[in-house]
N, C-alpha and C positions, 0 to 999 in steps of 0.2 A: 356704161361699162361696169360690170360688177366688181366689187372690191374683193380680191382674192388673197390667199395666204401669202403669196410671193410679194405682192405690193405691201402688205402689212409688215412683213419681215424687213423689206427695204426701208419703210418708214421708221420702223423701230431702230434700225441701224443708224439712220440719220439723227434720230433723237439722242441716241447714245453718244454719237460723235459730238453733238452740240453740248451735251452735258459734260462730257469729258473735257472739252475746251474750257468751259466755265470753271470747272474744278481746278484745272491746271493754272488758269489765270489767278484764281484765289490763292493757291499755294505760292505762286510767284510774288504776288503782292505781300503776302504774309512774310515770306523770306526776305524781301526787300526791307520791310519795316523792322524786322529783327536785326538785320545787319546795320540799318541806320542807327538803331538804339545801341548796338554794340559799339559802333563808331563813336557815338556820343559818350558812352561810358569810358572808352579808351582815351578820348580827349580829356575827360575830367580827371582820369587817373594820371595822365601825363602832367597835367597842371599840378597835381598834388605830389606826385612822386616821379622823378625822372628815371627811376630804375625799372619801370614797367615798359620801357621802350621795346624790349624784345617781345613781350606778350602782345603789344599793339601790332607789331609787324606780323606776328603769327595770325592774328585775327583778320587783318587786312588781306594777307595772302590767302587765307582760307576763304574769304569772301570772293576774291577774284576767281579762285578755283571752282567754287560751288555755283557761281552765277554764270560762268561760261556755258555756252551751249555745248552740246555734245560735239566731240571732235568729228568733223565730217570725214568720211572714209572715201576720199576721191580716188582718182586713178593713182596707183602706186608709182613712186618714183623709181628710177633704175636702182638707186642705192637704198631703197626702202628695206627696213628690217621687219622680220616677223614679230608680231605682238604675241603676248601670252595666249590670247584667244586663237590666233592662227596656229600656234604650235600645238595646242590641245586638239584642234580640229584635224590637223595633219596626222598627229599621233593616232587619233581615233580611226581615221580613214586607213592608215597603214595596216591596222589589225583586222580590217574587214576583208572578207574573201569575195564578196560580191558588192555591186553598187548599192549604196544606202541612201535613203531619202534625206532631204534637207532638214525635215522636222526632227528626225532622229539625231542628226548632227547637232542641231541647235539645243536639243534636250540634253545631250552629253555636255555641250559647252556650259549650259546653265548649271548642271550638276557639278561640274569640275571647277568652274570659275565664279559662279553666281551671277554672271552677266547674261542679260536677256537681249539677244540680237533681234531687232525688230524686222529687218529686211534680209531674209535668208539669201535670196538671189544676189543681192548687192554684196553681201559679205563674201559669199562663195566666189563671185566673179573676181573680186579683189584677191582672194586667196589663190585662185587659179592663175592670176597674173603674177603673183609672187612665187608660187610653186608650180612649175609647168607639169609636174607629174599628177597633179590633181586634175581630173577630167570630169566632164559632164556627158555621160553616154546617152542620156535621155532626160527629158523634162523632169526636173525635181530630183534626179538621182545623181550621185557623185561617187567617184571611185579614185583610189590612189593607184596609179600604174607603177608596178615594181619593175626593176630591171629584169631582163630575161635571165641573166646570170643568177640573180637573187632567187628567182622562182625555181630554177633548175636545182639549186642547192637544197631547197626545201623538199623537193620531190624525190 
């Protein structure tokens, strides 16, 4: 079987994935070594001066926050509140007159919040569960359905 461009592209994607995993692992190791060294320095400074207790707590809490994995966006609870990203996405959808693509929504989110959402469908499914007026009329398209009263006032 001849080696075609499609197979070459798939192979390159696999190579990129492996390379990306290696790089992420290197960053993780480096981060851990930095935090270990910070911990050592905090312990040394605690021995020398008891007034640095607050700074040590800040470093340790920063370590816990930065080494945590990303907060998983599971099924929203009944009392779940909208995050800042959710609010930005809803506001953006409210001002659209037609269904808009998920990529455009994610670009707007990135522009407004600086946060890059990796899985658009997952994010939007959770958003639709939190805000019933957000609908998915077709694959990859989303729209905010306004009240009929609201639409009549505008016309």
